[in-house]
BALOBA-1460 file (C-alpha; in Angstrom, 3 decimals):
// residues 348
<rec num="1" residu="x" x="17.143" y="28.010" z="247.516"/>
<rec num="2" residu="x" x="19.314" y="25.037" z="246.924"/>
<rec num="3" residu="x" x="16.617" y="22.979" z="248.678"/>
<rec num="4" residu="x" x="14.031" y="24.385" z="246.369"/>
<rec num="5" residu="x" x="16.028" y="23.421" z="243.294"/>
<rec num="6" residu="x" x="16.501" y="19.845" z="244.538"/>
<rec num="7" residu="x" x="12.739" y="19.416" z="245.113"/>
<rec num="8" residu="x" x="11.943" y="20.930" z="241.635"/>
<rec num="9" residu="x" x="14.553" y="18.718" z="240.023"/>
<rec num="10" residu="x" x="13.050" y="15.794" z="241.606"/>
<rec num="11" residu="x" x="9.544" y="16.630" z="240.750"/>
<rec num="12" residu="x" x="10.681" y="17.335" z="236.995"/>
<rec num="13" residu="x" x="12.517" y="13.966" z="236.880"/>
<rec num="14" residu="x" x="9.587" y="12.102" z="238.312"/>
<rec num="15" residu="x" x="7.176" y="13.742" z="235.699"/>
<rec num="16" residu="x" x="9.601" y="12.936" z="232.819"/>
<rec num="17" residu="x" x="10.042" y="9.557" z="233.952"/>
<rec num="18" residu="x" x="6.070" y="8.999" z="234.288"/>
<rec num="19" residu="x" x="5.709" y="10.292" z="230.708"/>
<rec num="20" residu="x" x="8.451" y="8.120" z="229.439"/>
<rec num="21" residu="x" x="6.777" y="5.113" z="231.006"/>
<rec num="22" residu="x" x="3.548" y="6.130" z="229.691"/>
<rec num="23" residu="x" x="4.957" y="6.394" z="225.934"/>
<rec num="24" residu="x" x="6.569" y="2.979" z="226.373"/>
<rec num="25" residu="x" x="3.359" y="1.358" z="227.615"/>
<rec num="26" residu="x" x="1.551" y="2.883" z="224.532"/>
<rec num="27" residu="x" x="3.959" y="1.767" z="222.118"/>
<rec num="28" residu="x" x="3.980" y="-1.656" z="223.643"/>
<rec num="29" residu="x" x="0.292" y="-2.016" z="223.411"/>
<rec num="30" residu="x" x="0.156" y="-0.899" z="219.718"/>
<rec num="31" residu="x" x="3.063" y="-3.039" z="218.656"/>
<rec num="32" residu="x" x="1.328" y="-5.991" z="220.423"/>
<rec num="33" residu="x" x="-1.873" y="-5.447" z="218.442"/>
<rec num="34" residu="x" x="-0.026" y="-4.903" z="215.206"/>
<rec num="35" residu="x" x="2.480" y="-7.697" z="215.542"/>
<rec num="36" residu="x" x="-0.237" y="-10.463" z="214.945"/>
<rec num="37" residu="x" x="-0.357" y="-9.353" z="211.381"/>
<rec num="38" residu="x" x="-4.152" y="-9.923" z="211.290"/>
<rec num="39" residu="x" x="-7.297" y="-7.985" z="211.985"/>
<rec num="40" residu="x" x="-11.189" y="-8.556" z="211.757"/>
<rec num="41" residu="x" x="-11.864" y="-7.463" z="208.387"/>
<rec num="42" residu="x" x="-15.566" y="-7.995" z="208.080"/>
<rec num="43" residu="x" x="-18.750" y="-9.301" z="209.598"/>
<rec num="44" residu="x" x="-21.509" y="-10.994" z="207.340"/>
<rec num="45" residu="x" x="-25.119" y="-12.058" z="208.503"/>
<rec num="46" residu="x" x="-25.693" y="-15.795" z="207.789"/>
<rec num="47" residu="x" x="-29.019" y="-17.541" z="207.460"/>
<rec num="48" residu="x" x="-30.496" y="-19.948" z="210.048"/>
<rec num="49" residu="x" x="-30.627" y="-20.484" z="213.686"/>
<rec num="50" residu="x" x="-29.294" y="-22.854" z="216.282"/>
<rec num="51" residu="x" x="-25.826" y="-24.146" z="217.291"/>
<rec num="52" residu="x" x="-22.770" y="-24.933" z="215.021"/>
<rec num="53" residu="x" x="-19.735" y="-26.877" z="215.246"/>
<rec num="54" residu="x" x="-16.783" y="-27.557" z="212.594"/>
<rec num="55" residu="x" x="-16.181" y="-25.364" z="209.584"/>
<rec num="56" residu="x" x="-14.241" y="-26.529" z="206.518"/>
<rec num="57" residu="x" x="-12.897" y="-24.473" z="203.471"/>
<rec num="58" residu="x" x="-13.049" y="-25.865" z="199.997"/>
<rec num="59" residu="x" x="-10.165" y="-24.182" z="198.142"/>
<rec num="60" residu="x" x="-11.107" y="-25.522" z="194.707"/>
<rec num="61" residu="x" x="-14.828" y="-24.362" z="194.884"/>
<rec num="62" residu="x" x="-14.106" y="-21.270" z="197.047"/>
<rec num="63" residu="x" x="-16.985" y="-22.503" z="199.301"/>
<rec num="64" residu="x" x="-17.340" y="-22.748" z="203.181"/>
<rec num="65" residu="x" x="-18.960" y="-25.538" z="204.849"/>
<rec num="66" residu="x" x="-20.551" y="-24.933" z="208.059"/>
<rec num="67" residu="x" x="-22.120" y="-27.740" z="210.331"/>
<rec num="68" residu="x" x="-25.353" y="-25.931" z="211.688"/>
<rec num="69" residu="x" x="-27.858" y="-27.931" z="214.009"/>
<rec num="70" residu="x" x="-29.299" y="-30.569" z="211.620"/>
<rec num="71" residu="x" x="-27.682" y="-29.588" z="208.500"/>
<rec num="72" residu="x" x="-24.591" y="-28.221" z="206.822"/>
<rec num="73" residu="x" x="-24.908" y="-24.977" z="205.115"/>
<rec num="74" residu="x" x="-22.554" y="-24.042" z="202.079"/>
<rec num="75" residu="x" x="-21.874" y="-20.406" z="201.624"/>
<rec num="76" residu="x" x="-19.877" y="-18.019" z="199.460"/>
<rec num="77" residu="x" x="-17.494" y="-16.628" z="202.101"/>
<rec num="78" residu="x" x="-16.853" y="-13.675" z="200.134"/>
<rec num="79" residu="x" x="-20.594" y="-12.536" z="200.200"/>
<rec num="80" residu="x" x="-22.216" y="-14.826" z="202.602"/>
<rec num="81" residu="x" x="-24.653" y="-16.090" z="199.909"/>
<rec num="82" residu="x" x="-26.173" y="-19.556" z="200.327"/>
<rec num="83" residu="x" x="-24.970" y="-21.713" z="197.609"/>
<rec num="84" residu="x" x="-26.058" y="-25.204" z="198.884"/>
<rec num="85" residu="x" x="-27.567" y="-26.941" z="202.027"/>
<rec num="86" residu="x" x="-27.013" y="-30.469" z="202.951"/>
<rec num="87" residu="x" x="-30.034" y="-31.624" z="205.192"/>
<rec num="88" residu="x" x="-30.813" y="-34.631" z="206.916"/>
<rec num="89" residu="x" x="-27.773" y="-34.712" z="209.271"/>
<rec num="90" residu="x" x="-29.120" y="-34.761" z="212.881"/>
<rec num="91" residu="x" x="-26.893" y="-33.198" z="215.677"/>
<rec num="92" residu="x" x="-24.263" y="-32.671" z="212.952"/>
<rec num="93" residu="x" x="-20.693" y="-32.090" z="213.984"/>
<rec num="94" residu="x" x="-18.026" y="-32.439" z="211.485"/>
<rec num="95" residu="x" x="-17.257" y="-32.275" z="207.927"/>
<rec num="96" residu="x" x="-14.278" y="-33.366" z="205.695"/>
<rec num="97" residu="x" x="-13.697" y="-33.044" z="201.885"/>
<rec num="98" residu="x" x="-11.999" y="-35.377" z="199.492"/>
<rec num="99" residu="x" x="-11.469" y="-33.650" z="196.452"/>
<rec num="100" residu="x" x="-9.694" y="-36.364" z="194.696"/>
<rec num="101" residu="x" x="-12.653" y="-38.651" z="195.183"/>
<rec num="102" residu="x" x="-15.280" y="-35.724" z="194.405"/>
<rec num="103" residu="x" x="-16.782" y="-36.553" z="197.739"/>
<rec num="104" residu="x" x="-17.525" y="-35.195" z="201.308"/>
<rec num="105" residu="x" x="-18.107" y="-36.751" z="204.644"/>
<rec num="106" residu="x" x="-20.168" y="-35.432" z="207.462"/>
<rec num="107" residu="x" x="-20.817" y="-36.938" z="211.154"/>
<rec num="108" residu="x" x="-24.096" y="-36.797" z="212.604"/>
<rec num="109" residu="x" x="-24.444" y="-37.904" z="216.145"/>
<rec num="110" residu="x" x="-28.162" y="-37.891" z="216.040"/>
<rec num="111" residu="x" x="-28.121" y="-41.081" z="213.967"/>
<rec num="112" residu="x" x="-24.400" y="-42.200" z="214.659"/>
<rec num="113" residu="x" x="-23.746" y="-42.227" z="211.037"/>
<rec num="114" residu="x" x="-21.237" y="-40.795" z="208.560"/>
<rec num="115" residu="x" x="-23.224" y="-39.200" z="205.601"/>
<rec num="116" residu="x" x="-21.437" y="-39.071" z="202.173"/>
<rec num="117" residu="x" x="-22.270" y="-36.461" z="199.691"/>
<rec num="118" residu="x" x="-21.232" y="-35.592" z="196.253"/>
<rec num="119" residu="x" x="-18.837" y="-32.465" z="196.209"/>
<rec num="120" residu="x" x="-20.215" y="-31.063" z="192.948"/>
<rec num="121" residu="x" x="-23.937" y="-31.423" z="193.463"/>
<rec num="122" residu="x" x="-23.901" y="-31.522" z="197.406"/>
<rec num="123" residu="x" x="-26.212" y="-34.489" z="197.164"/>
<rec num="124" residu="x" x="-26.180" y="-37.182" z="199.756"/>
<rec num="125" residu="x" x="-25.060" y="-40.473" z="198.052"/>
<rec num="126" residu="x" x="-24.720" y="-42.798" z="201.013"/>
<rec num="127" residu="x" x="-24.065" y="-43.370" z="204.659"/>
<rec num="128" residu="x" x="-21.646" y="-45.542" z="206.843"/>
<rec num="129" residu="x" x="-22.376" y="-46.600" z="210.269"/>
<rec num="130" residu="x" x="-20.257" y="-45.105" z="213.025"/>
<rec num="131" residu="x" x="-20.204" y="-45.616" z="216.851"/>
<rec num="132" residu="x" x="-21.924" y="-43.278" z="219.287"/>
<rec num="133" residu="x" x="-21.253" y="-39.560" z="219.373"/>
<rec num="134" residu="x" x="-19.356" y="-39.363" z="216.152"/>
<rec num="135" residu="x" x="-17.814" y="-36.015" z="216.173"/>
<rec num="136" residu="x" x="-14.511" y="-35.038" z="214.318"/>
<rec num="137" residu="x" x="-14.231" y="-35.982" z="210.614"/>
<rec num="138" residu="x" x="-11.212" y="-36.192" z="208.542"/>
<rec num="139" residu="x" x="-9.846" y="-37.475" z="205.225"/>
<rec num="140" residu="x" x="-6.306" y="-39.011" z="204.593"/>
<rec num="141" residu="x" x="-5.341" y="-38.782" z="200.755"/>
<rec num="142" residu="x" x="-2.798" y="-41.454" z="200.963"/>
<rec num="143" residu="x" x="-5.166" y="-44.230" z="201.998"/>
<rec num="144" residu="x" x="-8.373" y="-42.577" z="200.858"/>
<rec num="145" residu="x" x="-9.745" y="-43.190" z="204.089"/>
<rec num="146" residu="x" x="-12.493" y="-41.085" z="205.977"/>
<rec num="147" residu="x" x="-12.211" y="-41.333" z="209.728"/>
<rec num="148" residu="x" x="-14.798" y="-40.296" z="212.357"/>
<rec num="149" residu="x" x="-13.756" y="-39.736" z="215.926"/>
<rec num="150" residu="x" x="-16.453" y="-41.119" z="218.160"/>
<rec num="151" residu="x" x="-16.320" y="-39.263" z="221.696"/>
<rec num="152" residu="x" x="-18.831" y="-41.330" z="223.968"/>
<rec num="153" residu="x" x="-17.615" y="-44.531" z="222.540"/>
<rec num="154" residu="x" x="-13.898" y="-43.895" z="222.490"/>
<rec num="155" residu="x" x="-13.454" y="-45.210" z="219.008"/>
<rec num="156" residu="x" x="-12.498" y="-44.244" z="215.603"/>
<rec num="157" residu="x" x="-14.387" y="-45.446" z="212.578"/>
<rec num="158" residu="x" x="-12.490" y="-45.811" z="209.388"/>
<rec num="159" residu="x" x="-14.301" y="-45.721" z="206.171"/>
<rec num="160" residu="x" x="-13.156" y="-46.481" z="202.593"/>
<rec num="161" residu="x" x="-13.875" y="-43.072" z="201.147"/>
<rec num="162" residu="x" x="-14.253" y="-44.498" z="197.517"/>
<rec num="163" residu="x" x="-16.752" y="-47.290" z="198.421"/>
<rec num="164" residu="x" x="-18.359" y="-45.832" z="201.576"/>
<rec num="165" residu="x" x="-17.660" y="-49.232" z="203.354"/>
<rec num="166" residu="x" x="-16.549" y="-49.380" z="206.835"/>
<rec num="167" residu="x" x="-12.737" y="-50.840" z="206.883"/>
<rec num="168" residu="x" x="-12.617" y="-51.156" z="210.712"/>
<rec num="169" residu="x" x="-12.805" y="-49.416" z="214.162"/>
<rec num="170" residu="x" x="-9.939" y="-48.480" z="216.259"/>
<rec num="171" residu="x" x="-10.275" y="-48.661" z="220.013"/>
<rec num="172" residu="x" x="-8.842" y="-45.495" z="221.715"/>
<rec num="173" residu="x" x="-7.418" y="-44.818" z="225.208"/>
<rec num="174" residu="x" x="-10.011" y="-42.100" z="225.860"/>
<rec num="175" residu="x" x="-12.569" y="-39.758" z="224.446"/>
<rec num="176" residu="x" x="-11.383" y="-38.237" z="221.113"/>
<rec num="177" residu="x" x="-12.003" y="-34.702" z="220.187"/>
<rec num="178" residu="x" x="-10.281" y="-32.949" z="217.067"/>
<rec num="179" residu="x" x="-8.152" y="-35.040" z="214.777"/>
<rec num="180" residu="x" x="-5.900" y="-34.391" z="211.846"/>
<rec num="181" residu="x" x="-4.131" y="-36.303" z="209.022"/>
<rec num="182" residu="x" x="-0.527" y="-36.108" z="208.155"/>
<rec num="183" residu="x" x="-1.376" y="-36.908" z="204.701"/>
<rec num="184" residu="x" x="0.778" y="-40.111" z="204.596"/>
<rec num="185" residu="x" x="-1.399" y="-42.519" z="206.451"/>
<rec num="186" residu="x" x="-1.136" y="-41.374" z="209.961"/>
<rec num="187" residu="x" x="-3.993" y="-39.716" z="212.006"/>
<rec num="188" residu="x" x="-3.451" y="-37.840" z="215.258"/>
<rec num="189" residu="x" x="-6.262" y="-37.318" z="217.835"/>
<rec num="190" residu="x" x="-6.610" y="-35.369" z="221.231"/>
<rec num="191" residu="x" x="-7.892" y="-37.563" z="224.069"/>
<rec num="192" residu="x" x="-9.960" y="-34.845" z="225.863"/>
<rec num="193" residu="x" x="-10.611" y="-36.571" z="228.954"/>
<rec num="194" residu="x" x="-7.050" y="-38.059" z="229.485"/>
<rec num="195" residu="x" x="-4.936" y="-35.042" z="228.172"/>
<rec num="196" residu="x" x="-3.325" y="-37.360" z="225.665"/>
<rec num="197" residu="x" x="-2.359" y="-37.156" z="222.069"/>
<rec num="198" residu="x" x="-2.402" y="-40.368" z="220.028"/>
<rec num="199" residu="x" x="-0.986" y="-41.480" z="216.574"/>
<rec num="200" residu="x" x="-3.082" y="-43.967" z="214.611"/>
<rec num="201" residu="x" x="-1.531" y="-45.950" z="211.749"/>
<rec num="202" residu="x" x="-4.377" y="-46.273" z="209.047"/>
<rec num="203" residu="x" x="-2.684" y="-49.322" z="207.575"/>
<rec num="204" residu="x" x="-2.695" y="-51.422" z="210.617"/>
<rec num="205" residu="x" x="-5.765" y="-49.657" z="212.178"/>
<rec num="206" residu="x" x="-3.893" y="-49.430" z="215.482"/>
<rec num="207" residu="x" x="-2.534" y="-46.791" z="217.942"/>
<rec num="208" residu="x" x="1.054" y="-46.724" z="217.451"/>
<rec num="209" residu="x" x="2.152" y="-43.939" z="219.633"/>
<rec num="210" residu="x" x="0.426" y="-42.048" z="222.591"/>
<rec num="211" residu="x" x="1.974" y="-39.278" z="224.902"/>
<rec num="212" residu="x" x="0.819" y="-37.057" z="227.835"/>
<rec num="213" residu="x" x="0.244" y="-33.339" z="226.968"/>
<rec num="214" residu="x" x="0.871" y="-32.039" z="230.413"/>
<rec num="215" residu="x" x="0.611" y="-29.253" z="231.642"/>
<rec num="216" residu="x" x="-2.221" y="-29.089" z="228.750"/>
<rec num="217" residu="x" x="-5.734" y="-29.916" z="230.399"/>
<rec num="218" residu="x" x="-8.754" y="-31.067" z="228.360"/>
<rec num="219" residu="x" x="-7.186" y="-30.790" z="224.808"/>
<rec num="220" residu="x" x="-9.713" y="-29.688" z="222.117"/>
<rec num="221" residu="x" x="-8.536" y="-28.149" z="218.913"/>
<rec num="222" residu="x" x="-5.778" y="-29.742" z="216.970"/>
<rec num="223" residu="x" x="-3.695" y="-28.732" z="213.936"/>
<rec num="224" residu="x" x="-0.588" y="-29.929" z="212.188"/>
<rec num="225" residu="x" x="2.443" y="-28.674" z="210.385"/>
<rec num="226" residu="x" x="2.682" y="-31.765" z="208.304"/>
<rec num="227" residu="x" x="6.110" y="-31.056" z="206.868"/>
<rec num="228" residu="x" x="7.807" y="-30.914" z="210.217"/>
<rec num="229" residu="x" x="5.184" y="-33.144" z="211.977"/>
<rec num="230" residu="x" x="4.591" y="-30.506" z="214.488"/>
<rec num="231" residu="x" x="1.150" y="-30.650" z="216.397"/>
<rec num="232" residu="x" x="-0.748" y="-27.841" z="218.047"/>
<rec num="233" residu="x" x="-3.297" y="-28.930" z="220.722"/>
<rec num="234" residu="x" x="-5.728" y="-26.119" z="222.145"/>
<rec num="235" residu="x" x="-6.153" y="-26.773" z="225.774"/>
<rec num="236" residu="x" x="-8.817" y="-25.387" z="228.047"/>
<rec num="237" residu="x" x="-6.472" y="-24.240" z="230.734"/>
<rec num="238" residu="x" x="-5.416" y="-21.521" z="228.139"/>
<rec num="239" residu="x" x="-2.418" y="-23.110" z="226.683"/>
<rec num="240" residu="x" x="-1.375" y="-24.491" z="223.285"/>
<rec num="241" residu="x" x="0.690" y="-27.459" z="223.639"/>
<rec num="242" residu="x" x="3.048" y="-28.054" z="220.773"/>
<rec num="243" residu="x" x="4.189" y="-31.701" z="220.191"/>
<rec num="244" residu="x" x="6.746" y="-33.597" z="217.885"/>
<rec num="245" residu="x" x="4.680" y="-36.180" z="216.243"/>
<rec num="246" residu="x" x="7.545" y="-38.472" z="215.395"/>
<rec num="247" residu="x" x="9.160" y="-38.309" z="218.822"/>
<rec num="248" residu="x" x="5.851" y="-38.488" z="220.673"/>
<rec num="249" residu="x" x="6.458" y="-35.648" z="223.220"/>
<rec num="250" residu="x" x="5.517" y="-32.178" z="224.073"/>
<rec num="251" residu="x" x="8.164" y="-29.490" z="223.044"/>
<rec num="252" residu="x" x="6.796" y="-26.398" z="224.531"/>
<rec num="253" residu="x" x="3.552" y="-24.585" z="225.559"/>
<rec num="254" residu="x" x="2.467" y="-20.957" z="224.650"/>
<rec num="255" residu="x" x="-0.552" y="-19.043" z="226.416"/>
<rec num="256" residu="x" x="-3.812" y="-18.657" z="224.402"/>
<rec num="257" residu="x" x="-7.158" y="-17.335" z="225.172"/>
<rec num="258" residu="x" x="-9.936" y="-19.014" z="227.113"/>
<rec num="259" residu="x" x="-12.703" y="-21.585" z="225.922"/>
<rec num="260" residu="x" x="-10.595" y="-22.922" z="222.915"/>
<rec num="261" residu="x" x="-12.326" y="-25.224" z="220.589"/>
<rec num="262" residu="x" x="-10.473" y="-25.338" z="217.173"/>
<rec num="263" residu="x" x="-6.908" y="-24.881" z="216.048"/>
<rec num="264" residu="x" x="-5.386" y="-24.312" z="212.415"/>
<rec num="265" residu="x" x="-1.957" y="-24.058" z="210.945"/>
<rec num="266" residu="x" x="-1.081" y="-22.152" z="207.880"/>
<rec num="267" residu="x" x="1.970" y="-23.806" z="206.041"/>
<rec num="268" residu="x" x="2.366" y="-20.615" z="203.969"/>
<rec num="269" residu="x" x="3.055" y="-18.186" z="206.854"/>
<rec num="270" residu="x" x="4.081" y="-20.565" z="209.580"/>
<rec num="271" residu="x" x="1.386" y="-19.318" z="211.811"/>
<rec num="272" residu="x" x="-0.806" y="-21.470" z="214.026"/>
<rec num="273" residu="x" x="-4.136" y="-20.138" z="215.432"/>
<rec num="274" residu="x" x="-6.267" y="-20.887" z="218.304"/>
<rec num="275" residu="x" x="-9.866" y="-19.804" z="218.002"/>
<rec num="276" residu="x" x="-11.283" y="-19.071" z="221.529"/>
<rec num="277" residu="x" x="-14.894" y="-18.529" z="222.692"/>
<rec num="278" residu="x" x="-13.824" y="-15.695" z="224.955"/>
<rec num="279" residu="x" x="-13.787" y="-13.599" z="221.733"/>
<rec num="280" residu="x" x="-9.926" y="-13.807" z="220.812"/>
<rec num="281" residu="x" x="-7.987" y="-15.477" z="218.135"/>
<rec num="282" residu="x" x="-4.556" y="-16.208" z="219.284"/>
<rec num="283" residu="x" x="-1.558" y="-16.290" z="216.685"/>
<rec num="284" residu="x" x="1.449" y="-18.273" z="217.228"/>
<rec num="285" residu="x" x="4.442" y="-18.115" z="214.876"/>
<rec num="286" residu="x" x="6.630" y="-21.194" z="214.109"/>
<rec num="287" residu="x" x="10.127" y="-19.586" z="213.839"/>
<rec num="288" residu="x" x="11.757" y="-23.011" z="213.526"/>
<rec num="289" residu="x" x="10.300" y="-26.622" z="214.072"/>
<rec num="290" residu="x" x="11.608" y="-26.134" z="217.795"/>
<rec num="291" residu="x" x="10.909" y="-22.516" z="218.368"/>
<rec num="292" residu="x" x="7.556" y="-20.810" z="218.629"/>
<rec num="293" residu="x" x="6.417" y="-17.358" z="219.361"/>
<rec num="294" residu="x" x="3.103" y="-16.020" z="220.567"/>
<rec num="295" residu="x" x="2.342" y="-12.812" z="218.490"/>
<rec num="296" residu="x" x="-0.730" y="-11.996" z="220.490"/>
<rec num="297" residu="x" x="-4.607" y="-12.218" z="219.979"/>
<rec num="298" residu="x" x="-7.064" y="-10.643" z="217.326"/>
<rec num="299" residu="x" x="-10.257" y="-9.457" z="219.027"/>
<rec num="300" residu="x" x="-13.253" y="-11.359" z="217.353"/>
<rec num="301" residu="x" x="-16.672" y="-11.873" z="219.159"/>
<rec num="302" residu="x" x="-17.766" y="-14.058" z="222.099"/>
<rec num="303" residu="x" x="-18.694" y="-17.696" z="220.917"/>
<rec num="304" residu="x" x="-16.389" y="-17.626" z="217.806"/>
<rec num="305" residu="x" x="-14.657" y="-20.945" z="218.760"/>
<rec num="306" residu="x" x="-14.449" y="-22.710" z="215.468"/>
<rec num="307" residu="x" x="-12.744" y="-21.804" z="212.273"/>
<rec num="308" residu="x" x="-11.552" y="-22.640" z="208.765"/>
<rec num="309" residu="x" x="-8.616" y="-21.406" z="206.876"/>
<rec num="310" residu="x" x="-8.189" y="-20.365" z="203.281"/>
<rec num="311" residu="x" x="-4.535" y="-21.274" z="202.740"/>
<rec num="312" residu="x" x="-4.203" y="-19.240" z="199.565"/>
<rec num="313" residu="x" x="-5.311" y="-15.777" z="200.953"/>
<rec num="314" residu="x" x="-4.253" y="-16.677" z="204.552"/>
<rec num="315" residu="x" x="-7.831" y="-15.733" z="205.512"/>
<rec num="316" residu="x" x="-9.604" y="-17.121" z="208.715"/>
<rec num="317" residu="x" x="-13.367" y="-17.694" z="208.835"/>
<rec num="318" residu="x" x="-15.150" y="-18.042" z="211.984"/>
<rec num="319" residu="x" x="-18.921" y="-18.064" z="213.034"/>
<rec num="320" residu="x" x="-20.801" y="-16.912" z="216.124"/>
<rec num="321" residu="x" x="-23.996" y="-15.422" z="217.220"/>
<rec num="322" residu="x" x="-25.707" y="-13.260" z="220.006"/>
<rec num="323" residu="x" x="-26.692" y="-15.232" z="223.130"/>
<rec num="324" residu="x" x="-29.587" y="-14.900" z="225.502"/>
<rec num="325" residu="x" x="-28.798" y="-15.108" z="229.132"/>
<rec num="326" residu="x" x="-28.286" y="-18.814" z="230.316"/>
<rec num="327" residu="x" x="-30.885" y="-20.281" z="232.605"/>
<rec num="328" residu="x" x="-29.825" y="-22.309" z="235.414"/>
<rec num="329" residu="x" x="-26.854" y="-24.871" z="234.318"/>
<rec num="330" residu="x" x="-28.060" y="-24.514" z="230.698"/>
<rec num="331" residu="x" x="-25.641" y="-23.356" z="227.749"/>
<rec num="332" residu="x" x="-26.495" y="-19.834" z="226.679"/>
<rec num="333" residu="x" x="-28.751" y="-20.236" z="223.485"/>
<rec num="334" residu="x" x="-28.175" y="-18.384" z="220.281"/>
<rec num="335" residu="x" x="-30.566" y="-15.404" z="219.619"/>
<rec num="336" residu="x" x="-32.541" y="-16.194" z="216.342"/>
<rec num="337" residu="x" x="-31.401" y="-14.064" z="213.485"/>
<rec num="338" residu="x" x="-28.015" y="-13.267" z="214.833"/>
<rec num="339" residu="x" x="-25.867" y="-15.877" z="213.145"/>
<rec num="340" residu="x" x="-22.640" y="-14.168" z="211.735"/>
<rec num="341" residu="x" x="-19.683" y="-15.021" z="209.615"/>
<rec num="342" residu="x" x="-16.386" y="-13.374" z="210.891"/>
<rec num="343" residu="x" x="-13.574" y="-12.664" z="208.384"/>
<rec num="344" residu="x" x="-10.030" y="-12.271" z="209.815"/>
<rec num="345" residu="x" x="-7.663" y="-11.299" z="207.038"/>
<rec num="346" residu="x" x="-3.886" y="-10.310" z="207.038"/>
<rec num="347" residu="x" x="-3.546" y="-6.732" z="208.113"/>
<rec num="348" residu="x" x="-2.751" y="-4.393" z="205.340"/>
């Protein structure tokens, strides 16, 4: 009888413990999903077919610029309605906006040119010659310079935004990918092939600092907390490397999803984002300039690897499409008619 009670008590204890562990696991999973503070709120079909690259949000005009094959489509992100189309930009990559000049700038690797357009009319008003494989495009409001990052050439082309004239070319220690401006005359760029981050002084047109991003490998996306000079590099070995831009060193790394391409930082919330081609959006919170917490990932869709941020509503915009099976070593090709805008918004 006593042995029977002992076995029964052991069995009951094991069952209670298993139930408690199951409840704990459920709570942990639920909390992880909720703690990002964001959710995929909407999917909107978009016109056009083919590949895409950088996105840029226009706060003043409430427009979203999407580089798409040989042109840049401009949409109302609330409805997906097409409000403009900037054509004649072969193998288009990046777009940057200069609201103080009423202009925008587009990199087109197909003709190694920076295409300049009017922000109001969206009509092209000029071009500036860049080096081969001009990719990332940015604008620095202090100097009024537009800067393209030229991957194959390993250079940066600096253009006077007001006149469209090339000011100079900066030789870089590797192949640049994403780049950002601190708004005060310094540009930071990832060197994807060397796993370096460099600081470019636009006044002297020189690289003034560079540092290794190890253990980061193949850095792609880059974002900046301009107030604290913190830089967020998205790395292809599923890490976000966070650097002190003034000291020129990596502070820490946090895990992210796979196939990252873009990063963004929202100064209003202190959240940094990594958009990953594996169908996730990783959210990292800046607790302080030297402490960062990964909040988890929002499920998006496969291929949603680039993004733009609306800083007023804290909304993230991504694009993707459905893909046909890859043939041999080729990249999977987007299926016609499947181009889609994804809207990730703060969870209610």
